[in-house]
Biopython code that builds the backbone (N, CA, C, O; Angstrom):
import numpy as np
from Bio.PDB.StructureBuilder import StructureBuilder

atoms = [
    (1, "MET", "N", (34.360, -103.225, 185.440)),
    (1, "MET", "CA", (34.785, -104.302, 186.304)),
    (1, "MET", "C", (35.442, -105.403, 185.475)),
    (1, "MET", "O", (35.029, -105.656, 184.343)),
    (2, "THR", "N", (36.443, -106.047, 186.021)),
    (2, "THR", "CA", (37.117, -107.124, 185.308)),
    (2, "THR", "C", (36.304, -108.414, 185.426)),
    (2, "THR", "O", (35.388, -108.524, 186.242)),
    (3, "GLU", "N", (36.659, -109.363, 184.606)),
    (3, "GLU", "CA", (35.965, -110.658, 184.634)),
    (3, "GLU", "C", (36.109, -111.320, 186.002)),
    (3, "GLU", "O", (35.153, -111.898, 186.519)),
    (4, "THR", "N", (37.303, -111.236, 186.586)),
    (4, "THR", "CA", (37.540, -111.827, 187.904)),
    (4, "THR", "C", (36.724, -111.108, 188.979)),
    (4, "THR", "O", (36.172, -111.748, 189.874)),
    (5, "ALA", "N", (36.649, -109.796, 188.893)),
    (5, "ALA", "CA", (35.859, -109.033, 189.864)),
    (5, "ALA", "C", (34.380, -109.369, 189.728)),
    (5, "ALA", "O", (33.670, -109.475, 190.728)),
    (6, "ASP", "N", (33.914, -109.535, 188.491)),
    (6, "ASP", "CA", (32.521, -109.936, 188.271)),
    (6, "ASP", "C", (32.254, -111.317, 188.863)),
    (6, "ASP", "O", (31.230, -111.548, 189.505)),
    (7, "LEU", "N", (33.192, -112.223, 188.635)),
    (7, "LEU", "CA", (33.053, -113.572, 189.173)),
    (7, "LEU", "C", (33.026, -113.532, 190.693)),
    (7, "LEU", "O", (32.200, -114.196, 191.320)),
    (8, "ARG", "N", (33.928, -112.755, 191.288)),
    (8, "ARG", "CA", (33.971, -112.646, 192.749)),
    (8, "ARG", "C", (32.643, -112.125, 193.281)),
    (8, "ARG", "O", (32.112, -112.635, 194.268)),
    (9, "GLN", "N", (32.117, -111.111, 192.621)),
    (9, "GLN", "CA", (30.836, -110.538, 193.044)),
    (9, "GLN", "C", (29.722, -111.581, 192.927)),
    (9, "GLN", "O", (28.856, -111.667, 193.797)),
    (10, "SER", "N", (29.745, -112.359, 191.871)),
    (10, "SER", "CA", (28.757, -113.413, 191.671)),
    (10, "SER", "C", (28.869, -114.480, 192.756)),
    (10, "SER", "O", (27.856, -114.962, 193.264)),
    (11, "LEU", "N", (30.093, -114.845, 193.108)),
    (11, "LEU", "CA", (30.302, -115.838, 194.162)),
    (11, "LEU", "C", (29.846, -115.307, 195.528)),
    (11, "LEU", "O", (29.258, -116.045, 196.319)),
    (12, "VAL", "N", (30.115, -114.053, 195.796)),
    (12, "VAL", "CA", (29.678, -113.453, 197.056)),
    (12, "VAL", "C", (28.143, -113.447, 197.132)),
    (12, "VAL", "O", (27.568, -113.714, 198.187)),
    (13, "ALA", "N", (27.491, -113.141, 196.005)),
    (13, "ALA", "CA", (26.025, -113.147, 195.969)),
    (13, "ALA", "C", (25.489, -114.558, 196.205)),
    (13, "ALA", "O", (24.514, -114.741, 196.934)),
    (14, "ARG", "N", (26.126, -115.552, 195.587)),
    (14, "ARG", "CA", (25.695, -116.950, 195.786)),
    (14, "ARG", "C", (25.906, -117.366, 197.231)),
    (14, "ARG", "O", (25.085, -118.091, 197.793)),
    (15, "LEU", "N", (26.984, -116.920, 197.832)),
    (15, "LEU", "CA", (27.265, -117.226, 199.226)),
    (15, "LEU", "C", (26.177, -116.660, 200.135)),
    (15, "LEU", "O", (25.741, -117.319, 201.079)),
    (16, "GLU", "N", (25.748, -115.450, 199.849)),
    (16, "GLU", "CA", (24.672, -114.833, 200.624)),
    (16, "GLU", "C", (23.370, -115.614, 200.450)),
    (16, "GLU", "O", (22.637, -115.841, 201.413)),
    (17, "GLU", "N", (23.099, -116.014, 199.234)),
    (17, "GLU", "CA", (21.909, -116.812, 198.926)),
    (17, "GLU", "C", (21.925, -118.126, 199.712)),
    (17, "GLU", "O", (20.912, -118.529, 200.282)),
    (18, "LEU", "N", (23.073, -118.780, 199.734)),
    (18, "LEU", "CA", (23.207, -120.035, 200.476)),
    (18, "LEU", "C", (23.032, -119.816, 201.974)),
    (18, "LEU", "O", (22.452, -120.650, 202.669)),
    (19, "GLY", "N", (23.538, -118.693, 202.461)),
    (19, "GLY", "CA", (23.369, -118.373, 203.875)),
    (19, "GLY", "C", (21.910, -118.254, 204.258)),
    (19, "GLY", "O", (21.496, -118.741, 205.310)),
    (20, "HIS", "N", (21.123, -117.601, 203.401)),
    (20, "HIS", "CA", (19.686, -117.484, 203.657)),
    (20, "HIS", "C", (19.012, -118.853, 203.610)),
    (20, "HIS", "O", (18.140, -119.156, 204.424)),
    (21, "ARG", "N", (19.428, -119.673, 202.646)),
    (21, "ARG", "CA", (18.843, -121.010, 202.525)),
    (21, "ARG", "C", (19.124, -121.841, 203.773)),
    (21, "ARG", "O", (18.230, -122.507, 204.296)),
    (22, "VAL", "N", (20.368, -121.800, 204.247)),
    (22, "VAL", "CA", (20.732, -122.557, 205.446)),
    (22, "VAL", "C", (19.931, -122.048, 206.651)),
    (22, "VAL", "O", (19.442, -122.844, 207.452)),
    (23, "ASP", "N", (19.801, -120.741, 206.776)),
    (23, "ASP", "CA", (19.006, -120.177, 207.881)),
    (23, "ASP", "C", (17.566, -120.669, 207.832)),
    (23, "ASP", "O", (16.998, -121.039, 208.860)),
    (24, "ASP", "N", (16.972, -120.674, 206.634)),
    (24, "ASP", "CA", (15.594, -121.139, 206.484)),
    (24, "ASP", "C", (15.465, -122.618, 206.826)),
    (24, "ASP", "O", (14.519, -123.025, 207.500)),
    (25, "LEU", "N", (16.412, -123.413, 206.362)),
    (25, "LEU", "CA", (16.375, -124.843, 206.644)),
    (25, "LEU", "C", (16.543, -125.115, 208.137)),
    (25, "LEU", "O", (15.838, -125.950, 208.704)),
    (26, "GLU", "N", (17.472, -124.411, 208.764)),
    (26, "GLU", "CA", (17.682, -124.596, 210.208)),
    (26, "GLU", "C", (16.441, -124.195, 210.989)),
    (26, "GLU", "O", (16.082, -124.849, 211.968)),
    (27, "SER", "N", (15.792, -123.131, 210.563)),
    (27, "SER", "CA", (14.572, -122.681, 211.220)),
    (27, "SER", "C", (13.501, -123.764, 211.148)),
    (27, "SER", "O", (12.819, -124.045, 212.134)),
    (28, "GLY", "N", (13.364, -124.362, 209.979)),
    (28, "GLY", "CA", (12.384, -125.441, 209.820)),
    (28, "GLY", "C", (12.730, -126.660, 210.639)),
    (28, "GLY", "O", (11.836, -127.343, 211.140)),
    (29, "LEU", "N", (14.013, -126.949, 210.787)),
    (29, "LEU", "CA", (14.429, -128.116, 211.568)),
    (29, "LEU", "C", (14.195, -127.934, 213.062)),
    (29, "LEU", "O", (14.105, -128.914, 213.802)),
    (30, "ARG", "N", (14.095, -126.684, 213.508)),
    (30, "ARG", "CA", (13.885, -126.416, 214.944)),
    (30, "ARG", "C", (12.409, -126.437, 215.341)),
    (30, "ARG", "O", (12.088, -126.356, 216.527)),
    (31, "GLU", "N", (11.516, -126.544, 214.370)),
    (31, "GLU", "CA", (10.092, -126.543, 214.690)),
    (31, "GLU", "C", (9.741, -127.814, 215.458)),
    (31, "GLU", "O", (10.239, -128.893, 215.137)),
    (32, "PRO", "N", (8.878, -127.686, 216.479)),
    (32, "PRO", "CA", (8.497, -128.868, 217.273)),
    (32, "PRO", "C", (7.657, -129.847, 216.439)),
    (32, "PRO", "O", (6.983, -129.465, 215.482)),
    (33, "LEU", "N", (7.724, -131.106, 216.834)),
    (33, "LEU", "CA", (6.959, -132.138, 216.146)),
    (33, "LEU", "C", (5.487, -132.063, 216.550)),
    (33, "LEU", "O", (5.150, -131.621, 217.648)),
    (34, "GLU", "N", (4.632, -132.500, 215.650)),
    (34, "GLU", "CA", (3.196, -132.565, 215.912)),
    (34, "GLU", "C", (2.919, -133.648, 216.947)),
    (34, "GLU", "O", (3.747, -134.533, 217.165)),
    (35, "ALA", "N", (1.759, -133.577, 217.579)),
    (35, "ALA", "CA", (1.368, -134.568, 218.590)),
    (35, "ALA", "C", (0.997, -135.906, 217.932)),
    (35, "ALA", "O", (1.220, -136.964, 218.522)),
    (36, "ASP", "N", (0.445, -135.867, 216.739)),
    (36, "ASP", "CA", (0.016, -137.063, 216.030)),
    (36, "ASP", "C", (1.231, -137.847, 215.523)),
    (36, "ASP", "O", (2.110, -137.293, 214.864)),
    (37, "PHE", "N", (1.264, -139.161, 215.847)),
    (37, "PHE", "CA", (2.408, -139.988, 215.490)),
    (37, "PHE", "C", (2.625, -140.065, 213.984)),
    (37, "PHE", "O", (3.763, -139.991, 213.520)),
    (38, "ALA", "N", (1.544, -140.212, 213.212)),
    (38, "ALA", "CA", (1.671, -140.295, 211.754)),
    (38, "ALA", "C", (2.237, -138.987, 211.190)),
    (38, "ALA", "O", (3.054, -138.996, 210.269)),
    (39, "GLU", "N", (1.798, -137.891, 211.748)),
    (39, "GLU", "CA", (2.295, -136.583, 211.308)),
    (39, "GLU", "C", (3.770, -136.421, 211.691)),
    (39, "GLU", "O", (4.548, -135.828, 210.943)),
    (40, "GLN", "N", (4.147, -136.947, 212.853)),
    (40, "GLN", "CA", (5.551, -136.898, 213.281)),
    (40, "GLN", "C", (6.445, -137.647, 212.289)),
    (40, "GLN", "O", (7.540, -137.190, 211.960)),
    (41, "ALA", "N", (5.972, -138.789, 211.822)),
    (41, "ALA", "CA", (6.754, -139.577, 210.867)),
    (41, "ALA", "C", (6.981, -138.786, 209.586)),
    (41, "ALA", "O", (8.080, -138.792, 209.032)),
    (42, "THR", "N", (5.947, -138.110, 209.122)),
    (42, "THR", "CA", (6.072, -137.283, 207.921)),
    (42, "THR", "C", (7.037, -136.133, 208.167)),
    (42, "THR", "O", (7.874, -135.826, 207.319)),
    (43, "GLN", "N", (6.918, -135.500, 209.329)),
    (43, "GLN", "CA", (7.812, -134.388, 209.661)),
    (43, "GLN", "C", (9.261, -134.855, 209.747)),
    (43, "GLN", "O", (10.168, -134.172, 209.270)),
    (44, "MET", "N", (9.475, -136.019, 210.354)),
    (44, "MET", "CA", (10.840, -136.523, 210.502)),
    (44, "MET", "C", (11.448, -136.847, 209.135)),
    (44, "MET", "O", (12.636, -136.624, 208.904)),
    (45, "GLU", "N", (10.621, -137.373, 208.241)),
    (45, "GLU", "CA", (11.102, -137.647, 206.888)),
    (45, "GLU", "C", (11.480, -136.341, 206.196)),
    (45, "GLU", "O", (12.511, -136.259, 205.529)),
    (46, "GLY", "N", (10.647, -135.330, 206.357)),
    (46, "GLY", "CA", (10.944, -134.012, 205.795)),
    (46, "GLY", "C", (12.194, -133.407, 206.410)),
    (46, "GLY", "O", (12.960, -132.719, 205.735)),
    (47, "SER", "N", (12.397, -133.667, 207.699)),
    (47, "SER", "CA", (13.586, -133.155, 208.384)),
    (47, "SER", "C", (14.856, -133.785, 207.837)),
    (47, "SER", "O", (15.889, -133.123, 207.739)),
    (48, "GLU", "N", (14.782, -135.068, 207.478)),
    (48, "GLU", "CA", (15.946, -135.739, 206.903)),
    (48, "GLU", "C", (16.317, -135.092, 205.562)),
    (48, "GLU", "O", (17.493, -134.871, 205.274)),
    (49, "VAL", "N", (15.313, -134.797, 204.761)),
    (49, "VAL", "CA", (15.558, -134.153, 203.466)),
    (49, "VAL", "C", (16.135, -132.754, 203.690)),
    (49, "VAL", "O", (17.107, -132.364, 203.043)),
    (50, "ALA", "N", (15.526, -132.003, 204.614)),
    (50, "ALA", "CA", (16.000, -130.651, 204.905)),
    (50, "ALA", "C", (17.437, -130.675, 205.421)),
    (50, "ALA", "O", (18.244, -129.814, 205.069)),
    (51, "SER", "N", (17.745, -131.650, 206.245)),
    (51, "SER", "CA", (19.105, -131.767, 206.784)),
    (51, "SER", "C", (20.105, -132.057, 205.666)),
    (51, "SER", "O", (21.206, -131.507, 205.663)),
    (52, "ALA", "N", (19.732, -132.908, 204.725)),
    (52, "ALA", "CA", (20.618, -133.210, 203.590)),
    (52, "ALA", "C", (20.808, -131.970, 202.716)),
    (52, "ALA", "O", (21.919, -131.699, 202.259)),
    (53, "LEU", "N", (19.738, -131.223, 202.485)),
    (53, "LEU", "CA", (19.838, -129.987, 201.703)),
    (53, "LEU", "C", (20.721, -128.966, 202.413)),
    (53, "LEU", "O", (21.516, -128.273, 201.779)),
    (54, "GLU", "N", (20.574, -128.882, 203.724)),
    (54, "GLU", "CA", (21.394, -127.958, 204.511)),
    (54, "GLU", "C", (22.869, -128.338, 204.396)),
    (54, "GLU", "O", (23.724, -127.474, 204.201)),
    (55, "HIS", "N", (23.160, -129.619, 204.517)),
    (55, "HIS", "CA", (24.540, -130.101, 204.425)),
    (55, "HIS", "C", (25.142, -129.755, 203.063)),
    (55, "HIS", "O", (26.285, -129.305, 202.984)),
    (56, "THR", "N", (24.374, -129.965, 201.996)),
    (56, "THR", "CA", (24.830, -129.650, 200.646)),
    (56, "THR", "C", (25.106, -128.159, 200.495)),
    (56, "THR", "O", (26.111, -127.770, 199.901)),
    (57, "ALA", "N", (24.220, -127.324, 201.028)),
    (57, "ALA", "CA", (24.398, -125.871, 200.945)),
    (57, "ALA", "C", (25.638, -125.429, 201.713)),
    (57, "ALA", "O", (26.373, -124.556, 201.253)),
    (58, "ILE", "N", (25.872, -126.019, 202.866)),
    (58, "ILE", "CA", (27.045, -125.673, 203.675)),
    (58, "ILE", "C", (28.329, -126.056, 202.939)),
    (58, "ILE", "O", (29.296, -125.293, 202.934)),
    (59, "LEU", "N", (28.339, -127.229, 202.320)),
    (59, "LEU", "CA", (29.528, -127.648, 201.560)),
    (59, "LEU", "C", (29.790, -126.717, 200.387)),
    (59, "LEU", "O", (30.933, -126.339, 200.130)),
    (60, "GLU", "N", (28.721, -126.344, 199.671)),
    (60, "GLU", "CA", (28.897, -125.425, 198.550)),
    (60, "GLU", "C", (29.433, -124.082, 199.040)),
    (60, "GLU", "O", (30.297, -123.486, 198.398)),
    (61, "ALA", "N", (28.922, -123.608, 200.175)),
    (61, "ALA", "CA", (29.395, -122.342, 200.739)),
    (61, "ALA", "C", (30.883, -122.422, 201.085)),
    (61, "ALA", "O", (31.622, -121.464, 200.859)),
    (62, "GLN", "N", (31.320, -123.540, 201.624)),
    (62, "GLN", "CA", (32.735, -123.711, 201.954)),
    (62, "GLN", "C", (33.593, -123.660, 200.684)),
    (62, "GLN", "O", (34.654, -123.036, 200.670)),
    (63, "HIS", "N", (33.126, -124.317, 199.626)),
    (63, "HIS", "CA", (33.856, -124.299, 198.354)),
    (63, "HIS", "C", (33.919, -122.879, 197.786)),
    (63, "HIS", "O", (34.951, -122.455, 197.264)),
    (64, "ILE", "N", (32.823, -122.163, 197.890)),
    (64, "ILE", "CA", (32.783, -120.795, 197.375)),
    (64, "ILE", "C", (33.717, -119.884, 198.168)),
    (64, "ILE", "O", (34.421, -119.062, 197.580)),
    (65, "LYS", "N", (33.733, -120.018, 199.484)),
    (65, "LYS", "CA", (34.637, -119.209, 200.309)),
    (65, "LYS", "C", (36.091, -119.468, 199.910)),
    (65, "LYS", "O", (36.896, -118.540, 199.829)),
    (66, "ALA", "N", (36.414, -120.731, 199.664)),
    (66, "ALA", "CA", (37.784, -121.068, 199.240)),
    (66, "ALA", "C", (38.097, -120.459, 197.874)),
    (66, "ALA", "O", (39.210, -119.987, 197.643)),
    (67, "ALA", "N", (37.118, -120.471, 196.972)),
    (67, "ALA", "CA", (37.329, -119.873, 195.638)),
    (67, "ALA", "C", (37.554, -118.369, 195.759)),
    (67, "ALA", "O", (38.402, -117.810, 195.063)),
    (68, "ILE", "N", (36.807, -117.720, 196.628)),
    (68, "ILE", "CA", (36.987, -116.279, 196.840)),
    (68, "ILE", "C", (38.384, -115.998, 197.386)),
    (68, "ILE", "O", (39.026, -115.029, 196.981)),
    (69, "LEU", "N", (38.851, -116.831, 198.291)),
    (69, "LEU", "CA", (40.216, -116.666, 198.814)),
    (69, "LEU", "C", (41.254, -116.835, 197.705)),
    (69, "LEU", "O", (42.249, -116.111, 197.671)),
    (70, "ARG", "N", (41.024, -117.798, 196.789)),
    (70, "ARG", "CA", (41.952, -117.996, 195.671)),
    (70, "ARG", "C", (41.926, -116.795, 194.732)),
    (70, "ARG", "O", (42.966, -116.391, 194.211)),
    (71, "ILE", "N", (40.743, -116.222, 194.513)),
    (71, "ILE", "CA", (40.651, -115.016, 193.679)),
    (71, "ILE", "C", (41.466, -113.904, 194.317)),
    (71, "ILE", "O", (42.255, -113.243, 193.642)),
    (72, "ASP", "N", (41.279, -113.693, 195.622)),
    (72, "ASP", "CA", (41.984, -112.630, 196.334)),
    (72, "ASP", "C", (43.497, -112.856, 196.344)),
    (72, "ASP", "O", (44.273, -111.900, 196.334)),
    (73, "ALA", "N", (43.909, -114.127, 196.365)),
    (73, "ALA", "CA", (45.338, -114.455, 196.394)),
    (73, "ALA", "C", (45.953, -114.464, 194.991)),
    (73, "ALA", "O", (47.174, -114.526, 194.843)),
    (74, "GLY", "N", (45.109, -114.403, 193.976)),
    (74, "GLY", "CA", (45.619, -114.420, 192.605)),
    (74, "GLY", "C", (45.901, -115.806, 192.071)),
    (74, "GLY", "O", (46.557, -115.942, 191.038)),
    (75, "SER", "N", (45.426, -116.835, 192.741)),
    (75, "SER", "CA", (45.686, -118.204, 192.285)),
    (75, "SER", "C", (44.443, -118.882, 191.728)),
    (75, "SER", "O", (44.461, -120.082, 191.456)),
    (76, "TYR", "N", (43.369, -118.127, 191.558)),
    (76, "TYR", "CA", (42.130, -118.708, 191.027)),
    (76, "TYR", "C", (42.369, -119.191, 189.605)),
    (76, "TYR", "O", (43.003, -118.505, 188.804)),
    (77, "GLY", "N", (41.856, -120.375, 189.300)),
    (77, "GLY", "CA", (41.986, -120.925, 187.960)),
    (77, "GLY", "C", (43.214, -121.780, 187.762)),
    (77, "GLY", "O", (43.436, -122.299, 186.669)),
    (78, "GLU", "N", (44.019, -121.937, 188.803)),
    (78, "GLU", "CA", (45.192, -122.807, 188.737)),
    (78, "GLU", "C", (44.867, -124.127, 189.418)),
    (78, "GLU", "O", (44.273, -124.145, 190.496)),
    (79, "CYS", "N", (45.254, -125.221, 188.797)),
    (79, "CYS", "CA", (45.026, -126.543, 189.368)),
    (79, "CYS", "C", (45.830, -126.696, 190.656)),
    (79, "CYS", "O", (47.027, -126.409, 190.692)),
    (80, "ALA", "N", (45.164, -127.148, 191.700)),
    (80, "ALA", "CA", (45.829, -127.329, 192.994)),
    (80, "ALA", "C", (46.818, -128.486, 192.984)),
    (80, "ALA", "O", (47.716, -128.540, 193.824)),
    (81, "LYS", "N", (46.662, -129.414, 192.040)),
    (81, "LYS", "CA", (47.566, -130.567, 191.992)),
    (81, "LYS", "C", (48.766, -130.334, 191.086)),
    (81, "LYS", "O", (49.909, -130.530, 191.500)),
    (82, "CYS", "N", (48.506, -129.908, 189.832)),
    (82, "CYS", "CA", (49.609, -129.810, 188.869)),
    (82, "CYS", "C", (50.035, -128.371, 188.578)),
    (82, "CYS", "O", (51.097, -128.150, 187.996)),
    (83, "GLY", "N", (49.227, -127.401, 188.970)),
    (83, "GLY", "CA", (49.568, -126.000, 188.748)),
    (83, "GLY", "C", (49.214, -125.457, 187.374)),
    (83, "GLY", "O", (49.376, -124.265, 187.114)),
    (84, "ASN", "N", (48.733, -126.324, 186.498)),
    (84, "ASN", "CA", (48.322, -125.880, 185.164)),
    (84, "ASN", "C", (46.992, -125.121, 185.255)),
    (84, "ASN", "O", (46.252, -125.264, 186.229)),
    (85, "PRO", "N", (46.703, -124.324, 184.243)),
    (85, "PRO", "CA", (45.422, -123.603, 184.251)),
    (85, "PRO", "C", (44.239, -124.565, 184.142)),
    (85, "PRO", "O", (44.299, -125.576, 183.443)),
    (86, "ILE", "N", (43.171, -124.226, 184.847)),
    (86, "ILE", "CA", (41.919, -124.973, 184.736)),
    (86, "ILE", "C", (41.166, -124.386, 183.550)),
    (86, "ILE", "O", (41.065, -123.167, 183.412)),
    (87, "ASN", "N", (40.644, -125.248, 182.703)),
    (87, "ASN", "CA", (39.917, -124.815, 181.522)),
    (87, "ASN", "C", (38.800, -123.840, 181.925)),
    (87, "ASN", "O", (38.001, -124.151, 182.808)),
    (88, "PRO", "N", (38.739, -122.667, 181.286)),
    (88, "PRO", "CA", (37.702, -121.685, 181.617)),
    (88, "PRO", "C", (36.279, -122.234, 181.489)),
    (88, "PRO", "O", (35.382, -121.817, 182.223)),
    (89, "GLU", "N", (36.074, -123.170, 180.555)),
    (89, "GLU", "CA", (34.745, -123.779, 180.414)),
    (89, "GLU", "C", (34.383, -124.582, 181.661)),
    (89, "GLU", "O", (33.231, -124.588, 182.093)),
    (90, "ARG", "N", (35.370, -125.255, 182.229)),
    (90, "ARG", "CA", (35.147, -126.015, 183.478)),
    (90, "ARG", "C", (34.787, -125.049, 184.596)),
    (90, "ARG", "O", (33.892, -125.325, 185.396)),
    (91, "LEU", "N", (35.480, -123.918, 184.655)),
    (91, "LEU", "CA", (35.206, -122.938, 185.705)),
    (91, "LEU", "C", (33.843, -122.272, 185.533)),
    (91, "LEU", "O", (33.234, -121.844, 186.514)),
    (92, "LYS", "N", (33.365, -122.181, 184.302)),
    (92, "LYS", "CA", (32.022, -121.632, 184.089)),
    (92, "LYS", "C", (30.969, -122.558, 184.685)),
    (92, "LYS", "O", (29.981, -122.105, 185.263)),
    (93, "VAL", "N", (31.194, -123.862, 184.534)),
    (93, "VAL", "CA", (30.246, -124.851, 185.043)),
    (93, "VAL", "C", (30.398, -125.022, 186.550)),
    (93, "VAL", "O", (29.406, -125.129, 187.271)),
    (94, "LEU", "N", (31.625, -125.047, 187.016)),
    (94, "LEU", "CA", (31.930, -125.271, 188.431)),
    (94, "LEU", "C", (32.937, -124.210, 188.882)),
    (94, "LEU", "O", (34.138, -124.476, 188.921)),
    (95, "PRO", "N", (32.454, -123.006, 189.224)),
    (95, "PRO", "CA", (33.361, -121.883, 189.486)),
    (95, "PRO", "C", (34.307, -122.084, 190.681)),
    (95, "PRO", "O", (35.264, -121.328, 190.849)),
    (96, "TYR", "N", (34.043, -123.081, 191.490)),
    (96, "TYR", "CA", (34.938, -123.320, 192.624)),
    (96, "TYR", "C", (35.795, -124.571, 192.418)),
    (96, "TYR", "O", (36.322, -125.137, 193.376)),
    (97, "ALA", "N", (35.929, -124.999, 191.150)),
    (97, "ALA", "CA", (36.779, -126.155, 190.848)),
    (97, "ALA", "C", (38.225, -125.848, 191.269)),
    (97, "ALA", "O", (38.719, -124.736, 191.081)),
    (98, "THR", "N", (38.881, -126.848, 191.835)),
    (98, "THR", "CA", (40.263, -126.656, 192.286)),
    (98, "THR", "C", (41.255, -127.462, 191.448)),
    (98, "THR", "O", (42.468, -127.312, 191.591)),
    (99, "GLU", "N", (40.721, -128.322, 190.567)),
    (99, "GLU", "CA", (41.596, -129.175, 189.769)),
    (99, "GLU", "C", (41.208, -129.110, 188.297)),
    (99, "GLU", "O", (40.042, -128.924, 187.948)),
    (100, "CYS", "N", (42.211, -129.267, 187.451)),
    (100, "CYS", "CA", (41.947, -129.362, 186.018)),
    (100, "CYS", "C", (41.254, -130.698, 185.755)),
    (100, "CYS", "O", (41.192, -131.555, 186.637)),
    (101, "VAL", "N", (40.743, -130.868, 184.555)),
    (101, "VAL", "CA", (40.007, -132.084, 184.216)),
    (101, "VAL", "C", (40.887, -133.328, 184.373)),
    (101, "VAL", "O", (40.435, -134.356, 184.877)),
    (102, "ASN", "N", (42.143, -133.225, 183.940)),
    (102, "ASN", "CA", (43.050, -134.387, 184.021)),
    (102, "ASN", "C", (43.289, -134.817, 185.467)),
    (102, "ASN", "O", (43.244, -136.009, 185.770)),
    (103, "CYS", "N", (43.541, -133.869, 186.356)),
    (103, "CYS", "CA", (43.810, -134.209, 187.752)),
    (103, "CYS", "C", (42.536, -134.648, 188.474)),
    (103, "CYS", "O", (42.588, -135.498, 189.363)),
    (104, "ALA", "N", (41.394, -134.072, 188.097)),
    (104, "ALA", "CA", (40.134, -134.458, 188.729)),
    (104, "ALA", "C", (39.717, -135.869, 188.355)),
    (104, "ALA", "O", (39.013, -136.544, 189.106)),
    (105, "ALA", "N", (40.168, -136.313, 187.165)),
    (105, "ALA", "CA", (39.827, -137.684, 186.717)),
    (105, "ALA", "C", (40.673, -138.663, 187.470)),
    (105, "ALA", "O", (40.558, -139.870, 187.257)),
]
sb = StructureBuilder()
sb.init_structure("model")
sb.init_model(0)
sb.init_chain("A")
sb.init_seg("    ")
for serial, (resi, resn, name, xyz) in enumerate(atoms, 1):
    if name == "N":
        sb.init_residue(resn, " ", resi, " ")
    sb.init_atom(name, np.array(xyz, "f"), 0.0, 1.0, " ", f" {name:<3s}", serial, name[0])
structure = sb.get_structure()
């Protein structure tokens, strides 16, 4: 397998992982509140955290889907602003980066 194919496979696996996480978070958010008011307050606080985690996972999934599309189109690793190559080290840290370091700054 090529490096790009390995990366694509890794991104697809991460996307699946995020999908499971979002499903679990949504399931927890649908649970009814307890009858006790103090317990409800704790649950609502937990729901806010779960909702923020869900939002973050959804955003990451969107970025990953876009990166997979760029891989399939042959434009992965090119800066969306200037067209120059994105440093491979940057892509290792943030595989769905769309801009080189200069344009991102």
